[in-house]
C-alpha positions in Angstrom: 24.7 -8.3 -38.8 26.5 -5.1 -37.8 25.7 -3.2 -34.6 22.1 -4.4 -33.8 20.1 -1.8 -31.9 18.0 -2.1 -28.8 16.2 1.3 -29.0 15.7 4.0 -31.5 17.4 7.4 -31.5 17.2 9.6 -28.4 17.0 13.4 -28.3 20.7 13.5 -29.1 20.4 11.4 -32.3 22.0 8.3 -30.8 20.6 4.8 -31.0 21.0 2.3 -28.2 23.3 -0.6 -29.1 21.7 -3.9 -28.2 24.8 -5.4 -26.6 25.2 -2.3 -24.4 21.6 -2.5 -23.2 21.9 -6.3 -22.5 25.1 -5.9 -20.5 23.8 -2.8 -18.7 20.6 -4.5 -17.7 22.4 -7.7 -16.7 24.9 -5.9 -14.5 22.4 -3.6 -12.9 19.9 -6.5 -12.3 22.7 -8.6 -10.8 23.5 -5.8 -8.4 19.9 -5.5 -7.4 19.5 -9.3 -6.8 22.9 -10.0 -5.2 21.7 -9.0 -1.7 19.2 -12.0 -1.7 21.5 -14.5 -3.4 20.2 -14.3 -6.9 22.8 -12.1 -8.6 23.8 -14.6 -11.3 20.1 -15.5 -12.1 19.3 -11.8 -12.6 22.5 -11.4 -14.7 21.5 -14.1 -17.1 17.9 -12.9 -17.3 19.1 -9.4 -18.1 21.6 -10.6 -20.7 18.9 -12.6 -22.4 15.7 -10.6 -22.0 15.9 -8.7 -25.3 17.7 -11.4 -27.3 15.0 -11.5 -30.0 15.9 -8.0 -31.0 18.9 -9.4 -32.8 16.7 -10.7 -35.6 16.8 -9.0 -39.0 13.1 -8.5 -39.1 13.0 -6.7 -35.7 16.0 -4.5 -36.7 14.4 -3.6 -40.0 11.1 -2.8 -38.3 12.8 -0.6 -35.7 14.2 1.6 -38.4 10.9 1.7 -40.2 9.0 3.1 -37.2 11.8 5.3 -35.8 10.5 8.7 -35.1 6.8 7.8 -35.7 6.0 6.8 -32.1 4.7 3.5 -33.3 5.8 0.2 -31.6 7.9 -2.3 -33.5 5.1 -4.8 -33.0 7.3 -7.9 -33.4 8.1 -10.5 -30.6 11.6 -10.0 -29.1 11.1 -12.1 -25.9 10.7 -15.7 -27.1 14.4 -16.3 -28.1 15.6 -15.1 -24.7 13.1 -17.3 -22.9 14.2 -20.3 -24.9 17.8 -19.6 -24.1 17.0 -19.1 -20.4 15.3 -22.5 -20.3 18.2 -24.1 -22.0 20.5 -22.5 -19.4 18.6 -24.3 -16.7 16.6 -21.3 -15.4 13.3 -23.2 -15.7 10.4 -21.2 -14.4 12.6 -18.1 -14.0 12.2 -17.8 -17.8 8.8 -16.4 -17.0 10.6 -13.2 -16.1 11.7 -12.8 -19.7 8.4 -13.7 -21.1 6.7 -11.2 -18.8 9.1 -8.3 -18.7 6.6 -6.1 -20.6 3.2 -7.8 -20.2 3.6 -9.4 -16.8 4.3 -12.8 -15.2 1.9 -15.6 -16.1 2.3 -19.3 -15.2 4.5 -22.3 -16.1 1.6 -23.6 -18.3 1.3 -20.3 -20.1 5.1 -20.2 -20.5 5.3 -23.7 -22.1 2.4 -23.0 -24.4 3.9 -19.7 -25.5 7.3 -21.2 -26.2 5.7 -24.0 -28.3 3.7 -21.5 -30.4 6.0 -21.3 -33.4 5.3 -22.1 -37.0 8.1 -23.8 -39.0 9.0 -20.4 -40.6 9.1 -18.8 -37.2 11.2 -21.6 -35.8 13.7 -21.2 -38.6 13.9 -17.4 -38.0 14.3 -18.1 -34.3 17.2 -20.5 -34.9 18.9 -17.9 -37.2 18.5 -15.2 -34.6 20.0 -17.6 -32.0 23.1 -18.0 -34.1 23.5 -14.2 -34.4 22.9 -13.8 -30.7 25.6 -16.3 -29.9 28.1 -14.1 -31.8 26.8 -11.0 -30.0 27.1 -12.5 -26.5 30.1 -14.7 -26.1 29.1 -15.7 -22.5 26.6 -18.1 -24.1 29.5 -20.4 -24.9 30.3 -20.7 -21.2 29.0 -23.8 -19.4 27.7 -21.8 -16.4 24.2 -22.8 -15.2 23.1 -20.4 -12.5 21.7 -22.2 -9.5 18.7 -21.3 -7.4 19.5 -21.0 -3.7 19.0 -24.4 -1.9 16.6 -22.9 0.6 14.3 -21.7 -2.2 14.1 -25.2 -3.7 12.8 -26.6 -0.3 9.8 -24.4 -0.2 7.7 -23.5 -3.3 6.4 -20.3 -1.7 9.9 -19.1 -1.0 10.9 -19.9 -4.6 7.8 -18.1 -5.9 8.8 -15.1 -3.8 12.3 -15.3 -5.2 10.9 -15.2 -8.8 8.9 -12.1 -7.8 12.0 -10.3 -6.5 14.2 -11.4 -9.4 11.6 -10.3 -11.9 11.5 -6.9 -10.1 15.3 -6.6 -10.4 15.1 -7.3 -14.1 12.3 -4.9 -14.8 13.8 -2.1 -12.8 17.2 -2.6 -14.4 15.6 -2.7 -17.9 13.7 0.5 -17.1 16.7 2.4 -15.7 19.0 1.4 -18.5 16.5 2.3 -21.2 15.7 5.6 -19.5 19.4 6.5 -19.3 19.6 6.1 -23.1 16.7 8.3 -23.8 18.0 11.1 -21.6 21.5 10.8 -22.9 23.2 9.4 -19.9 26.1 6.9 -20.2 25.0 5.0 -17.1 21.7 4.8 -15.2 21.3 7.0 -12.1 21.1 4.7 -9.1 21.3 6.1 -5.7 23.6 4.5 -3.1 22.2 3.0 0.0 21.6 5.5 2.8 24.0 5.9 5.8 21.6 4.9 8.5 24.1 5.8 11.3 23.8 9.3 10.0 20.0 9.2 9.7 19.7 7.6 13.2 21.7 10.5 14.7 19.7 13.1 12.7 16.4 11.5 13.8 17.4 11.7 17.5 18.6 15.3 17.1 15.4 16.5 15.5 13.3 14.6 18.0 15.0 16.3 20.9 14.2 19.7 19.3 10.6 18.7 18.5 9.9 17.7 22.1 11.9 20.5 23.9 10.9 24.0 24.9 7.8 25.1 26.8 5.4 22.4 25.5 3.0 21.4 28.3 3.7 17.9 29.3 0.7 15.5 29.1 0.1 12.7 31.5 0.5 10.2 28.8 4.0 11.5 28.0 5.6 9.1 30.6 4.0 6.2 28.7 5.2 7.5 25.4 8.7 7.9 26.7 8.7 4.4 28.0 7.5 3.0 24.6 10.1 5.0 22.8 12.9 3.8 25.0 11.7 0.2 24.5 11.7 0.6 20.7 15.3 2.0 20.7 16.5 -0.8 23.0 14.8 -3.5 20.9 16.4 -2.3 17.7 19.7 -3.9 18.6 18.2 -7.4 18.7 18.7 -9.8 15.9 16.6 -9.2 12.8 13.3 -11.0 12.5 9.6 -10.3 13.5 9.0 -7.8 16.2 5.7 -7.0 17.9 4.8 -3.6 19.3 1.7 -4.0 21.4 1.5 -0.4 22.7 -1.8 1.2 23.7 -3.5 3.9 21.6 -2.1 7.3 22.1 1.3 6.0 23.2 3.3 7.5 20.3 3.7 4.4 18.1 4.1 6.6 14.9 7.4 8.1 16.1 8.5 5.1 18.2 8.1 2.7 15.4 10.1 4.9 13.1 12.8 5.1 15.8 13.0 1.3 16.0 13.4 1.2 12.2 16.2 3.7 11.8 18.1 2.4 14.9 17.7 -1.2 13.6 18.8 -0.3 10.1 21.9 1.4 11.5 22.7 -1.6 13.8 22.2 -4.2 11.2 23.2 -2.4 8.0 19.7 -2.5 6.5 19.2 -0.8 3.2 15.8 0.8 3.5 12.8 1.5 5.7 9.3 1.0 4.5 6.4 2.2 6.7 2.9 1.0 5.6 -0.3 2.3 7.1 -3.8 1.0 6.5 -5.5 4.1 5.2 -4.6 6.8 2.6 -6.0 9.4 5.1 -2.9 9.1 7.4 0.0 8.5 4.9 0.3 12.2 4.4 0.0 12.9 8.2 2.7 10.3 9.0 5.0 11.4 6.1 4.9 15.0 7.4 6.1 13.8 10.8 8.9 11.7 9.3 10.0 14.6 7.1 10.4 16.8 10.1 12.6 14.1 11.7 14.6 12.9 8.8 14.7 15.4 5.9 17.3 18.1 6.2 17.9 20.9 3.7 18.2 19.5 0.2 18.8 16.0 1.6 15.3 14.5 1.1 14.9 11.1 2.7 11.1 10.5 2.7 9.3 9.1 -0.3 5.5 9.2 0.0 3.9 6.7 -2.3 0.1 6.6 -2.3 -2.3 4.1 -3.6 -5.2 6.5 -4.2 -5.1 6.0 -7.9 -3.6 3.1 -9.9 -1.1 5.1 -11.8 0.6 1.8 -12.8 -2.5 0.9 -14.7 -3.3 4.2 -16.4 0.3 4.8 -17.7 1.7 3.3 -20.8 5.0 1.7 -21.7 8.0 3.2 -20.0 6.1 6.4 -19.2 4.0 4.7 -16.5 3.2 7.3 -13.9 4.1 6.8 -10.2 6.0 3.5 -10.9 8.7 4.5 -8.5 11.2 1.9 -7.6 11.4 2.9 -4.0 15.0 4.0 -4.2 14.5 6.4 -1.3 15.9 5.5 2.1 12.5 5.9 3.9 9.3 5.0 2.1 5.8 5.8 3.5 3.0 4.0 1.7 -0.2 2.2 2.3 -0.8 -1.5 3.0 -2.8 -1.7 -0.2 0.2 -0.4 -2.2 2.7 -2.6 -0.4 0.9 -6.0 -0.5 -0.9 -5.6 -3.9 2.6 -4.8 -5.3 4.0 -7.9 -3.6 1.3 -10.1 -5.1 1.0 -8.4 -8.4 2.3 -9.7 -11.7 2.7 -6.5 -13.8 6.2 -4.9 -14.3 5.2 -1.4 -13.3 3.7 -2.5 -10.0 6.6 -4.9 -9.2 9.6 -2.8 -10.1 10.0 -1.7 -6.5 9.9 -5.2 -4.9 13.6 -6.0 -5.0 14.1 -2.9 -2.8 12.4 -4.8 0.1 15.3 -7.2 0.4 17.4 -6.2 3.4 14.8 -3.7 4.5 12.9 -2.9 7.7 9.2 -3.0 7.2 7.0 -1.3 9.8 3.3 -2.3 9.5 1.2 0.2 11.5 -2.3 -0.6 12.7 -2.0 -4.2 11.5 -5.5 -5.1 12.8 -6.7 -3.4 9.6 -5.2 -6.1 7.3 -8.1 -7.9 5.5 -8.9 -11.2 7.3 -9.6 -13.2 4.1 -6.1 -12.5 2.8 -4.2 -13.0 6.1 -2.7 -16.4 5.1 -0.9 -15.2 1.9 0.0 -11.9 3.5 1.6 -13.6 6.6 3.3 -16.2 4.4 4.7 -13.5 2.2 6.1 -11.7 5.3 7.5 -15.1 6.5 9.3 -15.6 3.2 10.8 -12.1 3.3 12.0 -12.4 6.9 13.4 -15.9 6.7 15.1 -15.7 3.2 15.4 -12.1 2.0 16.9 -10.3 5.0 13.8 -8.4 6.0 12.9 -7.3 9.6 9.2 -6.7 10.2 7.7 -4.6 13.0 4.0 -5.3 13.7 2.5 -2.3 15.5 -1.0 -2.1 16.9 -2.8 -1.5 20.2 -5.0 -4.4 19.2 -2.5 -7.1 18.3 -4.2 -9.9 16.2 -3.6 -13.5 17.0 -1.3 -14.0 13.9 0.6 -16.8 15.6 -2.6 -18.9 15.5 -2.4 -19.0 11.7 -0.2 -21.5 10.0 2.4 -19.2 8.3 3.5 -17.8 11.7 3.1 -20.8 13.9 6.7 -21.7 13.9 8.1 -18.2 13.7 10.0 -16.7 16.7 8.9 -13.2 17.7 10.6 -10.4 19.6 8.2 -8.5 21.9 9.3 -4.8 21.9 7.7 -4.1 25.3 8.9 -6.3 28.2 5.4 -6.4 29.8 2.8 -5.1 27.3 -0.3 -6.1 29.4 1.0 -4.2 32.4 1.7 -1.1 30.3 -1.7 -1.3 28.7 -3.3 -1.5 32.2 -1.4 1.5 33.5 -2.4 3.5 30.4 -6.1 3.0 30.7 -7.8 6.4 30.4 -11.4 5.6 29.6 -14.4 3.7 30.9 -16.5 1.7 28.4 -20.3 1.8 28.5 -22.7 -0.3 26.3 -25.9 1.1 24.9 -27.3 -1.9 23.1 -30.5 -2.9 24.9 -32.9 -1.5 24.1 -31.4 -0.2 20.9 -31.7 3.6 20.3 -32.4 5.3 17.0 -29.8 7.6 15.4 -32.0 10.5 16.3 -31.8 9.5 20.0 -28.0 9.1 19.7 -27.7 12.6 18.1 -29.8 14.1 20.9 -28.0 12.3 23.8 -24.5 12.9 22.4 -25.4 16.5 21.5 -26.0 17.2 25.2 -22.2 17.1 25.8 -20.2 20.2 25.3 -17.3 18.3 23.6 -18.1 15.0 22.0 -17.0 12.8 19.1 -19.4 10.3 17.4 -17.9 7.7 15.1 -20.2 6.0 12.6 -19.8 3.3 9.9 -21.3 5.0 6.9 -21.2 8.4 5.2 -25.0 8.3 5.2 -25.1 8.0 9.0 -22.4 10.8 9.3 -24.6 13.1 7.2 -27.8 12.3 9.2 -26.1 13.0 12.6 -24.4 16.1 11.3 -27.8 17.4 10.0 -29.3 16.9 13.4 -26.6 19.3 14.8 -26.6 21.6 11.9 -28.2 24.4 13.8 -24.9 24.9 15.7 -22.5 26.5 13.2 -18.9 26.5 14.4 -19.8 23.9 17.0 -20.9 21.0 14.8 -18.3 19.5 12.4 -18.3 16.6 9.9 -15.5 14.3 8.7 -15.6 11.6 6.1 -13.8 10.6 2.9 -16.5 12.6 0.9 -14.1 15.4 1.8 -10.7 15.7 0.2 -7.5 15.6 2.3 -7.1 19.4 2.5 -10.7 19.8 3.6 -10.3 17.1 6.3 -7.2 18.8 7.5 -8.9 22.1 7.7 -11.7 20.6 9.8 -9.3 18.8 12.1 -7.3 22.0 12.6 -10.5 23.9 13.7 -11.7 21.0 15.9 -8.3 20.7 17.7 -8.2 24.5 18.3 -11.6 24.5 19.9 -10.6 21.5 22.0 -7.5 23.2 23.2 -9.4 26.4 24.0 -12.1 24.6 25.9 -14.8 25.7 23.4 -17.8 23.6 22.5 -17.2 21.2 19.7 -19.2 18.3 18.3 -17.7 16.1 15.6 -19.3 13.2 13.7 -16.9 11.1 11.7 -16.6 7.9 9.8 -14.0 5.4 11.0 -11.2 7.3 9.2 -10.6 9.2 12.5 -9.6 5.9 14.2 -6.4 5.5 12.1 -4.0 7.4 14.2 -5.7 10.8 13.9 -4.6 12.9 17.0 -7.7 14.3 18.6 -8.6 14.3 22.3 -12.2 14.4 23.4 -13.6 13.8 26.9 -16.5 11.7 25.5 -16.7 9.4 22.4 -19.8 7.6 21.1 -19.0 4.7 18.8 -21.6 2.9 16.8 -21.2 -0.9 17.1 -18.2 -2.2 15.0 -15.6 -5.0 15.3 -13.7 -5.0 18.7 -10.5 -3.5 17.2 -12.4 -0.6 15.7 -14.1 0.1 19.1 -10.7 0.2 20.9 -9.2 2.4 18.2 -12.1 4.9 18.7 -11.5 4.8 22.4 -8.0 6.1 21.6 -9.6 9.5 20.7 -11.0 9.8 24.3 -8.9 11.4 27.0 -6.0 10.7 24.6 -3.4 12.7 26.6 -4.8 11.5 30.0 -5.3 15.1 31.2 -8.9 14.7 32.5 -9.3 14.7 36.3 -11.0 11.3 35.9 -11.4 8.9 33.0 -12.9 9.6 29.6 -16.1 8.0 28.5 -16.6 5.7 25.5 -20.2 4.7 24.8 -20.7 1.8 22.4 -24.0 2.1 20.7 -26.1 -0.5 18.7 -28.5 1.9 16.9 -31.5 0.2 15.4 -31.5 2.2 12.2 -27.7 2.6 11.7 -25.9 1.3 8.6 -23.2 -1.3 8.6 -21.0 -2.8 5.9 -21.8 -6.4 5.1 -18.3 -7.7 6.1 -18.9 -6.5 9.7 -21.6 -9.0 10.6 -19.4 -11.9 11.7 -17.0 -9.5 13.4 -19.7 -7.6 15.3 -21.4 -10.9 16.3 -18.1 -12.1 17.8 -17.6 -8.7 19.5 -20.9 -8.9 21.2 -20.4 -12.5 22.2 -17.1 -11.8 23.9 -17.5 -8.2 25.1 -21.1 -7.3 24.9 -22.1 -8.1 28.5 -19.4 -5.7 29.8 -17.7 -8.4 31.8 -14.5 -8.3 29.8 -12.7 -5.1 28.9 -12.0 -4.3 25.2 -8.5 -3.4 26.3 -7.8 -6.8 27.8 -5.1 -8.5 25.6 -6.3 -12.0 26.5 -9.9 -11.2 25.6 -8.7 -9.6 22.3 -6.8 -12.8 21.5 -9.9 -14.8 22.1 -11.8 -12.5 19.9 -9.3 -12.9 17.0 -9.2 -16.7 17.5 -13.0 -16.8 17.3 -13.0 -14.6 14.2 -10.4 -16.7 12.4 -12.4 -19.9 13.1 -15.7 -18.4 12.1 -14.2 -17.2 8.8 -12.5 -20.6 8.2 -9.3 -18.9 7.2 -7.3 -22.1 7.1 -9.8 -24.3 5.3 -8.5 -25.6 1.9 -11.4 -23.9 0.1 -10.9 -20.5 1.7 -9.7 -17.7 -0.6 -6.4 -17.3 1.2 -5.5 -21.0 1.0 -6.5 -21.2 -2.7 -4.2 -18.3 -3.4 -1.4 -20.1 -1.5 -2.0 -23.2 -3.7 -1.8 -21.0 -6.8 1.4 -19.5 -5.5 2.9 -23.0 -5.0 2.1 -23.7 -8.7 3.7 -20.3 -9.7 0.3 -19.5 -11.2 0.7 -15.7 -10.9 -2.2 -15.1 -13.3 -4.6 -16.7 -10.8 -3.1 -14.9 -7.9 -3.4 -11.4 -9.5 -6.4 -11.9 -11.8 -8.3 -14.7 -10.2 -9.0 -18.3 -11.3 -10.4 -19.0 -14.7 -14.2 -19.7 -14.8 -14.6 -22.6 -17.2 -18.2 -21.7 -17.9 -17.4 -18.1 -19.0 -13.8 -18.3 -20.0 -13.1 -15.3 -17.8 -11.1 -14.9 -14.7 -13.0 -14.3 -11.4 -11.4 -11.2 -10.0 -13.3 -11.6 -6.7 -11.1 -14.6 -5.9 -7.8 -12.8 -6.7 -5.5 -11.1 -4.3 -7.2 -7.7 -3.8 -6.9 -5.7 -0.6 -10.0 -3.7 -1.5 -12.9 -5.5 -3.1 -13.9 -2.5 -5.2 -11.4 0.3 -5.5 -13.8 2.9 -6.8 -12.5 6.1 -8.4 -10.1 8.7 -7.1 -11.6 12.2 -7.7 -10.1 15.7 -7.6 -12.3 18.3 -6.0 -11.1 21.9 -6.8 -14.4 23.1 -5.2 -12.8 22.3 -1.8 -10.4 25.2 -2.2 -11.8 28.3 -0.5 -9.4 30.8 -2.0 -10.7 31.7 -5.5 -7.2 32.4 -6.9 -5.9 29.1 -5.5 -8.9 27.3 -7.0 -8.0 28.7 -10.4 -4.5 27.3 -10.0 -5.9 23.8 -9.1 -8.2 23.9 -12.1 -5.3 24.8 -14.4 -3.2 22.0 -13.0 -6.1 19.5 -13.7 -6.3 20.7 -17.3 -2.5 20.5 -17.7 -2.4 16.9 -16.5 -5.4 16.0 -18.6 -4.0 17.3 -21.9 -0.3 16.5 -21.4 1.2 13.9 -23.7 3.3 12.9 -20.7 1.8 14.2 -17.5 4.3 15.5 -15.0 4.2 13.4 -11.8 4.9 16.6 -9.8 1.7 18.1 -11.1 -0.3 15.0 -10.0 1.3 15.2 -6.5 0.3 18.9 -6.3 -3.3 17.7 -6.8 -3.2 15.1 -4.0 -4.5 17.4 -1.2 -7.7 17.8 -3.3 -8.1 14.1 -4.0 -10.5 11.7 -2.3 -12.1 8.4 -3.2 -15.6 7.4 -4.2 -16.7 3.9 -3.7 -18.0 2.0 -6.7 -21.4 1.7 -5.0 -21.7 5.5 -4.8 -21.3 5.7 -8.5 -24.4 3.6 -8.9 -26.5 6.5 -7.7 -28.4 7.9 -10.7 -26.6 10.7 -12.2 -23.3 10.2 -10.2 -21.2 9.1 -13.2 -22.3 12.1 -15.2 -20.5 14.2 -12.6 -17.1 12.7 -13.3 -14.8 14.0 -16.0 -11.7 11.8 -16.6 -8.2 13.3 -16.0 -6.1 10.1 -16.4 -7.4 6.9 -17.9 -10.5 6.2 -19.9 -13.3 4.1 -18.4 -14.7 1.5 -20.8 -17.7 1.6 -20.9 -18.0 5.0 -19.2 -21.4 4.2 -17.9 -20.3 1.3 -15.8 -19.2 2.1 -12.2 -16.5 -0.6 -12.0 -15.0 0.7 -15.3 -13.9 3.8 -13.3 -11.6 1.7 -11.0 -8.1 3.1 -11.2 -9.2 6.2 -13.2 -8.3 9.7 -11.9 -11.3 11.9 -12.5 -12.4 15.5 -11.7 -15.6 15.8 -9.7 -17.8 18.5 -11.4 -20.8 18.0 -9.2 -21.9 19.7 -6.0 -19.4 20.0 -3.1 -20.7 21.1 0.3 -18.3 23.3 2.2 -19.2 21.4 5.4 -19.6 17.8 4.2 -17.9 17.5 0.8 -19.1 15.6 -2.2 -22.9 15.5 -2.4 -24.5 12.3 -3.5 -27.8 10.8 -2.3 -26.5 8.9 0.7 -29.4 6.4 0.7 -27.9 4.8 -2.4 -24.5 4.2 -1.0 -22.7 1.5 1.0 -19.9 1.9 3.4 -16.9 4.0 2.3 -13.5 3.9 4.0 
């Protein structure tokens, strides 16, 4: 056969030669995998991944469908997977099988390879002969070897498969994209010069904190934390722990550690992951101010608000960035669900983690039931893939009590964290739990303060408390994820201004305000929640330490308040350890005891626990079970509740143009929505322009009668549209009511907790 093709004509009328694509993918994949010792494995996978395209039938069909937009529709992966297995690549042949549809399992691979009729086997053999002529390297005796350390630990080898698969998928994507835009070679950015970025960071920080800015009492603590982070950055790579108190500047100090450490140890990338979508934008803005300069853009902000990986198709998947930027700001959901995914679009970015610095901010927010696989994944990355991890939180969990971390050494960033925490105490805690008040009594008592924050657990309670203060326009404010990001920012700007000016201000918020939101109230009321949430709320009281005395934090167990079901065990443990007031929530030893009790109560290390069963599936390389859940023999369906999912029910991301107060600007937003909805290939830049108007509705909110009728799809199509869970991952327009004070209006009595 003469000149077999890999892809049809591009806009310049040129087809993509198969041998060029195979070699291009192989060489690029090898360069991606070389930093973690798997360059030759990735080279062979790239060279073999599209081997089946050499067949006469595939080539004929490519020409038949050229220009029609139709797929070829014939298998082109089986030959390459067979050849990879013969080459000794074993389970790594799963990468070729899954480079379009996703990784599966060794059993699925074996069954798939065996599924050939006699006619198909003959065609496969004929294609194999043609492919040998096309790729002379097949005659070489080389058998790429798996690193010895991977063979000693099945979880490390499984992680190696994930990163090699990522390298293959990214290389395949980039080489294919280069063809269709008429480039001779894929555009791959070089690794950043972190010595330059370190110096830029320091220069911009000096400017940011210079001038006539009034110095807060907490600034001495913040300077001390910053200096400790910079000093710790020179230590050997590994796991670092930053146990700094709330309000001590961990956002900037953690980034300083990362850029200094990357410069000192020639790391390739920094990834900062935060727990909530509500603060990714806030943190990314801070980092842009410190690292972006002119046209040199350093920061990539990658949200998980909508599953663009799922709603995209083929090589046009939206938001499937490969994290090629020097500094990535993302969510923990995006980071860890990518790490334990199996789909090409979601996993393309994983190889970029090798040789990186990962900063995990507010690590107490990691879901307890998934801690064992999450910690083991971090262990694998640190011990075998050149990753340094910084664990940042004022409420450091007892991770070293769990098996994945028990033998891991740790660098404590602060020489004496307990002493620093003690010196930084700015509040007194009070407990209002016996007798239990009503929400009405809480609203009345808290409302007597001139400046007060009340943090609740549900949007329903937030609405009830706000309505109790609603006769105080300009004084009473509401904050929840029923409001889009732009609306929340507008409220926070107004609240901060009133606080600075000494004006009366009363804010009721769901727990979103606890995730690093910078507000400073003299008094905070917090409805009963897990201990770490209570301490995070306390960080919004006397945050800068400028009160003449201490701030007040009142912990309230209201009799009629709502509470998410997962809170029960955590709240019971909180009351057991702290409820009598004899132990401070800020006491590190008491917090360790709290986490140890929680881990034991949840049986996190029992063989039947969700996390341990996921670990067992990982050891079998059963990525179908990890991502999609185990097969239920009774129904023949996979149980998604037992899969690796950071959020049990993702809900739907909605765009709310009604939140825009300027009529002209609202028309622009509405036009953007329509452009994204109707575009054959929506522009990612348009979607990003809509992000300030996005928020998320929990699946339970959609069960309210009439709620689904207020959704109009923008990206993705729910099937069936009447099912709330069918909207998971869909981007929709909210066409219902939107209150200028409280956001999306749905009957709150029908809704559960919404983050």
